[in-house]
N, C-alpha and C positions, 0 to 999 in steps of 0.2 A: 865312415872311416876314410883319411886320406889315402889316396893310393887304391884304393878297392876297384876302380875301374882297370887299376894294371892288374890286380891281381885276377878280377872277374876273366879277364882276356887269356890270363896263361892259366886257367883254373885245372885245365886234365894235369898239366904239367906241375903244380904247386901245392895241390891239394892232395896228401898223405889220404886222404880217411875216404878218398871217392874208392877206395877199397874194396867197397862195400859192393857185391857183385849184384844188384837188386834188378838187373833185366832178365834174370832166370827166374823172376816171378810172374805169372802169366796174370795179368789186369783183367778185371773186367771191363767191357766196351759200353756196357751199359750205361744209359744218362742217368746220372745218381741222382736219388732225391734232392728235391731242393728244400733246405732246412727253414729258410724265410719266407714270407707271405710277400714283401715288399723289399725294394732294394735298401742297401746300408750305403752312407757317406760317411766317410771318415773324414774329419779335417787335422791336419797334421800342424801342430803347433809348436815351434822350437822355442820351448818355454824362456831361455833365458832372454830370449828378442822379444817378444811378443811383446812385453809390456812397457818396453824401454822409450820413453820420449825423447832421448841426448838424439841431436841431430850431427853433433860434432864429427864423427866419422875418420876418426884419426888414425892413419895405420900402424896397427901395434899399439892401440889406446889403451890405457887403463881403464876401471872402472868410473874413476873420478873424470877421467877424460871423456869416456865414450857414452856412460849409463850402460844400466842393466836392469833389465826385469825382472820383477816378481811374482811369486804366487799370487798377493794380494793384487794384481795386476788384473788378473780374470775375475774381475766383478761380474756381481748379477747382471748387469747390462750389457757387459762384455758376453756373457756367455748365451744372454736371451738371444742377441745379434749373431752369434755363429748358428746357435739350432734356429734362427729363422732364416738364415741363408740355403736352410734344406740340408740342416746335418745331423747323423743321429748318435754319433761316436765321434770323440777328441782324441788325440795321439798327442801328450804331451812328453815329447821329447827331450832329453836330459836331465831327467829329474833324478834318478840315482846319483850317489853321490862318487864324483869322478875326479880322476886327478886334475890340480889348474894350480897356477902362479897365483896365491895371494895370501896373505898370513892371517891362518884364522887360529893359530896356536893359544888364542886367547880362550878358545872354545872347546881347546883339549884335541885341536887337528894338528896333524905333524906336518909341515912346509916340505911341499914336492919338490924335486927337481930339476928345473926347467932343462935338462938333458935329455929328459925321457918322460916330457910334455910336449905336443905339439901346439902351438899356438900360447898365448899369455891364459885364454880361457878355458884350454884343455880339451879334449877330443870326451865328447859325452860316452865313447864309448871305450873308452880305459876307466872302467871303474873299480873306486876306489874301496866303497864301503857298501857293500849291498843291503844292509840295513837301517840306511838313512838314504837322506839328500842330499845335495849340493848347497852347499851354506850360501851360494851367493844367491841361489832364489828367495830368500828369507830378508825380512824384514829385522828381524832378530835370528841372527843364527843359532842361538841356544835354542831356540823352539821351533828351529824350523820342519823338523818332522810335524809337530802339531800343526803348522802352518800348511802341509801338504797336505793334511788331515781335512784340515776346515777347507781346503780346494774340491779334494773329494765329493765333501758334503754340497759345497754349493754346485760343482756339475751335475750332483744327481740333482737336485734341487730343480735345476733347471730344464730336467729331462732328457739329458744328454748320460750317456756311458762313456768310461774314460778306461784307454789302456796305455801302459808305458812300457821304456823298453828292457827285455833282459838281454843279457852279451854271454853265451854259454859259452863259446869258442875262446875267450881270451877274457885276461883281467887286465889290471893297472899292473907296472912292474912293482910297484910299493904298493901293496895291498893292504889294507889295516883295519881289520875289522872293528872297527870299539865299541861298535851296539850290536852285537849277535847277543841273540836272546839263550837264554840260559839251555846250557848243553850244546851249542855250535860252537864249534872248533874252527879256528882260523883256515883257509886256504893253507895248505903247505906244512900246517902247524906239525902231522905227525909223518912228515915225507922221509924216505931214508934218500937223503942227496948223495948217498955215493954208489948210485945206480942211475944211468938214463932212463928207464922205467921199469916200474912197479905197478900192479893193478892200484892198488890204493893208494899210488902216490897222486895229488892233484896235479902237478908239474913234471915234464921231463927233462932232466938236467944234462947239463956237460961235465961230466965230474973231474975235477981237481981244477977247474979253469974258471977266471973270474969275467965276468962279464965286461965288454970294453964298448964306448957309446962312437956309433956310426960316422965314419969319415963324412964331412959336409955339412953337418947339422950345424946352426948358428942360432944358439937359443935365446931366446927373446930381439932377435934382430941385433945382437952384440950387444946389449944393455950390460951392464954390470950387475949381477946378483952374486951373494956369498954363496951359493949355490953351486956356481957355475966354474969347475975347476978341473973339466975335461976328465971326470972319475965318476962312476954312479957304484956303490957297492952291493954287488949281488956276486955272491961267491958260495956254491958254482954257479955261474950261469944256467939259464932256463933257454927253453925254447922259446923262441919270437912267436907272438899272436898268429902271423899268417903261414906259421910251420918251418921258417927258417931254424935251421939247427947250428948255426954260424951262434962264436961265442961274443961275435961282434958283427951282429948283423950290418945291411946294407941301408942306405938313408931312406931306399922306397920301401924297405918292408916295415910292417907294425911294430917298430921298436919300440913303441912305449907301451907294448902290452907284451903280456906272458900267456904261452897257450896251455889250454887245461887238456889234462889227460882225462878223456873218456873209458879207458882200458883199449885203448887201439893201440897194437904193439907198435915200434919201430920199423917192425916189417910190413904193416897194413892189415896183420890177423886182428880177429876179436878177441878178447880175453873178457866174456861174458856170454849169456845164454843169448841164442836167436830164436827170432820169433818162427813160430811153426808155421808150415807149409798152411795155406788158407786164411792167413789173419789178415790180409788185405780186407777179406770181407766181414771182418768181426768188429762189433761195438766197441765203444771206449771203455764202455764196462767190463769187456769179457779181454779186454788188453789189461785192465786194471787189476782184473782177477789172476792173469797170467802171471805177473810181475810179485805177485804178495808171499809167493815160498822159494825165491830168486835173489841168491847173492850178485851183487850189482858195485861196480866201483864205487869208491867214496864221492868222487866229484857227482856221480848222479845225486846220490841224495842229499848233497850241498846245495846243489840248484833248483831241487824239488822244493826244499823246506823255503829257498828264498822267494821261489813262485807261490807256495801258499802262504808265505809270511803277508805277501802284497796281496795275496785274494782274501784273505783275512779282514784288509783295513779295506776294503771297497772295491779294488780297482777291479774293473771289470774283464780285464785281459791284457794281452803282451805283443809285442811286436818283438820277435825275436832273430836278434842281429846275426849274418851269414850262419844261416841255420843247417846250410851243406856240410860244412865242416863239421859237424857234429853227427854220428850216426844215428838213424832213425830209430832203431831201438830205444835209444833215451829218450827220444822225443814220443816216443810209445808209452814209456814210464811215466815219463812229467805229465804229457798232455792228459793223459787218464787219471792222472791224481787231480789236477786242477778242473778237469770236467765233471769229475766226483762230487766237488766241491760246490762248484759253479757249473751246470750243465748248459749255461748260457754264455759261457766266457768265450771272447773273442780270440781266436789266437792265430795272428800273424806270423807268415815266415819269409825271411828275405834268401830266397834259392833262385838261383841262377841258370841252373841245369837242366834242360827241359825233360832230360832221360832220367832225371830223378825225380819230376814233380809228382806222380802218382804214387811213389813209394813212400815222400814225405805227406803228403796227404791220408792215402789209405793206411800205409801202415806207422807214420810218424802221428798221425791223428790229428793233424794242422786243418784249422776251418778255410786258411788261404794263405797262398803263394803270391809272392810280385809276378805280375804278367808283364815281366821288362822286358826279355832278349825277344819276346816275339811280337807284340800288340803293340807296347812302347816303342820298339826302336823301328817297327814298320812303319809309326805313324811320323815319326820322327824323321826318317826317310825321305816319306812321301814330301812332308811339306819344305825340307832342304833340298826337294828335288833329284835325289837320287833314285826314286824308286815309285812305281804307279800303284795307283790303288787296288788292285787286281788280286797282289797276294794277304789284304784283308780275309779274304773270303775261307783262301785257303787255310787260313791260322784259325778261322772259325770253325771249320771243316775237324781241322786236325786236335782240336780242342775241345768238342762237343761234350767227351766224356765227362769233362771236368772243369768247364768253363765258369761254373758257378764258384770254384774253390781260385778264380784266378785274378785276384785285386789290380784294377786298372788304375793307372794314375798317368799325369804329365810331367810332374812338378815333385819332389820330395827334397830332402835334403842331401842327397850325396849326386843329384842329375841340375845339368844346366837347365836355369830357369825358362821356363815358356815362353817368356814374352823377350828373352835375350836375344842379341845378334847370331850367338850360335843354336838357337836350334828354332822357334818361330818369325823370330824377327821384330815383331811386333803383338801385343795383346790380341788383338783383332784377329791376324793369320792364326791365330790359337784357337780360334771358336769353334772352326769344324772337326776339330784335332778332338776336342773335349765333347763335343756331341757326340760324335763317334764313343769315345772311350769311354763316355756314360752311358749309350742306349744299346750298343751291338752286344751286349751278352746280361746275364743274371747276375754277376759277380757285383761285389763291391767296386765304388769308385772313391778315388781318395783325392784329396785338395789339399794344397800345401799353402799355408797363411800367407797371404801376401798376393797369389795368385788371382785370385779374384778382383782382385783392383791392378793388376799389371806391373806387380814388380819383376824388372828386371836384371837385381844382384849387378849394379855398375860399380859399385863402390870397391875401393883397394883395403882392404880387411887388413892386411898384414899376412899374416900365417897363411890364412885363405885368398884366393883369388877372385875377379870378377866372373860374373856369370851365374856363382854360384853362390846362394847365402851364406857366408862362413860359419861353422859351427866350431870354429877354435879361435874366434874373436870376440871381443867385445865391439857390438856394434851395432848400427838402427838402419832399419828397414825403409825406408823413404816414403814408398807409395801406402804401404801399412800404416804408418805412424801418421800420414794424411787420413786414415777414413779411421785412427785411432781420436785423432783430434783431439790430443791431451788428455786423453782418460775420458771423456765422452760416449766415444763409440759411436760416432753418429755420421763417420763421413764427411763432415764438416769442412774439410781443408780439400776435399778430391774435386779433381778436375771433371767438366761434364762428361768426359769421353770415358771416364775412371768409374765415375757415378755408371754410366750405361753398361760397363761393363760388368761390373758387382751385378747388377740390375740382369743381365743375361744369364750369370752364375744363378744367381737366387732362382730365377723363372724354372732353368733347366734342372736342378736337383732339387727346387720342391716337385716339380712333374717327377723326377725322377722316383722318388721317396713313395709318392701316390699311385703309382700307374702299375697295375696287375699285368700289362703286355709285357711289361719289361723283366718279368720274371714268368715269361712265357717261351713260346717260340719263338724260331730263329728261321729268317731266309733272306740270302740274298736275291736281290735282282738287278745286280751291277752288270753279269754277263750278259744275261739276254740283252739288257739295254746297249751296252758298249758295242755288241753284235750287231743291231738290229734297229737302234733308235739315232735318227737325223740329229746332231746337237748334242748328244751325249757323247763323253770325252773321257780320258784316262783321268783328270783330277775331280772328277764327279766320282761319288760312292752310295748307292742306295742299298735299302734292304727292307721288311719288313718285319713288326716283332706283333703276337699277338697271343691272348690268353683271354678265355673265356669270351665276355661281350666286348671286351675292347680289343681293336684292332688300328695298328699303326703304320705309317709309311715314312721311313727317314729317309730323305736327301743332303746330303752334304756338298758342297762346292771347297775345295781346297786350293782353287785358282784364288788368287790376290786382285788379280786382273782381268778376268773374264766374265761376262754374264755370259749364261747358257738358258737358250731357251730349246723346249724340247717335248715331245707326246713321251711321256712315262711310262712305259709297259708293266703291267700288273699279269703276268703269268696265269694261264687258266688253273695251274694245279692251286694255286693261292687264292683266285676266285672260286673254286670249286671247295677247298678247304675253310672259306670264310661263308660259305653257302649264298652267295652272292647272286641272286638273276639278273637277268639283261635289265638295265636301266641307268638312271643317274642317282650318284649317290655325292651327297656334300662331305667334303675334307678341309679338316679344320685346323690349322698349325698351331700346335699348343706351347710352342715359346712366345710368342705374343699376340697370338690370337687377333691378327688383324687382317683377318680376310679367310677368304675358303677358298676352294677348287673345286671341280667337279669333276668327281671320278666315274666315266660312262665306261658301263659294260655292254659288249655285244658280241654274240656268238660266243661267251663263255669267256673272253678276254677282256682286261681292265686299260683303260686308257686315260690318262691324267696330264692335261696342260701344264707345263713347269714355267716358270721363268724365273733364275737363282740369279743372285747378283755374286759379286767376288766373296768369297768368304764366311757367303750364308750357308746357312743350316734350315732345313723345314724338319718338323715332327708332326706329321700329319695325322690326325684322327678321325679314322670313319665315323660318321653320323648314319644311326639306322633309326 
C-alpha cells in the first residue's frame, strides 16, 4: 500500500490500536519447538504482472497499451520452473477483487471512482469484494473465480502450496459484496451510521459529515473520466484505513480505504473479551475452544467467514496485511479457526513493531511475521555503507526464542528492489545478503518474482515510481519477461549474467530446503574472528549451523571491491560441540561445490584458510 513506509515510521503516533498493553504479559524465553523439519521458501508473485508479455511500459498505460497477466499464465511449465528454483510455497499477491479503473459493468461490476483509487490498476489492498477475484486476471471475467480455482489445482499438482492476501484492517471505500455466500451480509449493512462507534458496527463514522476528496490528488494523471467530478458520495464519512478521523483525509493517508472496526473504542479501550493470563502458552485448539461461547464484534465474524471460505477452496494460507493494526485477540479468534480446519495452514503477518512480535505469535497464533525492521533493515544498512556486520549477531541473540517465526526477505512489493541503485546497486552485491538472509536462521525465506534474475524496477509506471515494481499500474517487469521468454519459461532471453544469477538462487534455495543443519543450531563466529584474525574485517560475516550429522560454516563478504585472505578460527566450544578430534577435515562449499578447504583442528581449536572474493559467499559442509 502506498505510503506504508510513512505509516510505519510514525506507527506509535498513528496507530490507535496499540492501546493493547501487551508488554505486561510475561513471555517464555525458551526456544519454541520448530514445527517443520526443513526450510520453507515462499515465492511472491504479483499476479497481475507475472504473465504480462507486453514491453511498452507507457506511464499510466491502459491494459490495451501495457498489457496484463492472467491466472492462465501460470502454466504447468511455469509452476514447474518455480518449484525447481527451490520454492515450497507461492504467494499470489493481489487476487481478491479490488477497486480498479476499468469498465466491467457487463459482468455486473460497478465502475470505481478514480478519485478513491490509487493508480489505474488499483491497490490490491483496497479490496472491493472478498468473495471473488480480480476480473483483470481472468481470460473470461465472467468465469474469473473458476479460473482461479483451476490455478489452485495446478499449483497443488506442481507440488506447491499457495497463499493469498487478506486485509482485515481496511477495505475499499466502495466495497460491494456482490458474491456473498448465503447468509453473509455486506460490510456496514446493519451499521448505526448516526454514531461514531458501536461494537457491532463494521466501520467508524463521522456523523452528519460528508466525505471529501483529499487536496492534491490528480486521478488518472489528469485524464478525463466521467466519474472524476471532485466528489465521492459517502455520507456520513468513515474513518480512513490508516486511522485518520478526518472527513477530508490528507493525500498521504490511505484515502482509498476505510478502517474496519474490531471493537476498539475511539478511546482505545477494548469492547470484547481478553485472553486470560497464560494463553501465550496455549495451543490453537485451546484458543479455539476459548472463543466458542464468547460474544465478539460483527467484523470478527465477517473476516473469519472470508478466511474459511478461501480455506475451503484449497488455499493453504494467508498473508495478513498490516496485522498489528488489528487487536491480537481477533487473530487468536480467526487463526485458531483456520488451524482447526487446516492444521498446516501457513499464516504470515505484516508486523513492524518488535515489541509486539511475541504477542502476535503466541497470543495471535501467527506462524510467521516479517523480519523487516531488524534483519532486513540491518542488511540494507550494511550494503549501503551505513552499518557494519556486527549488529547481525545481536539481532539473532535478541530473537533467539522466536527466530523460527521471523520470515526473512530482501525484496517484496512494498520495498525497493534488491538490485536497484537505492538498495544494493546490483544483483551481484545482493548475493551475500541473500546467503545470510537464507541461512542465518530456521525461518522461512521469501523471494519476490524477478529478484532471482536481477530486476531493478527502473520503469516509470505512472502512479508507482521506480525502484519498486509498481502495484498500482499496468506495467511489464523486464528482467522477469526475459526469463518468461514469451511464455516458454525457459530463460531464453536472459543475459549470461542473469542466467548465472538465477543459477545462484536455484543452488542456494534448493540447498536450503534440503538442509537439516539450517533447521538446527546457530552460533556466530564473527566476533572472535574480528578480534583475533588478521585479514578478517567488518564487511565479512561468519557463523556455523548444525543439526545431527550435518555441520556448516558460512562466510559472506559484503565488500564489492576487496578480496580477503585469512585463517578463519572455529572456537573450541564449537569444536567440542561437534565432537571433532585433532586432525584435518575437508569442508566443501555447497553453493558451487567447486573445491574444498581443509579445516585443521589442533589443541581443540579449528583453523581454515579462506580466500573470499568481493560479494562472494561460502556454505562449507564438514565431511566426516
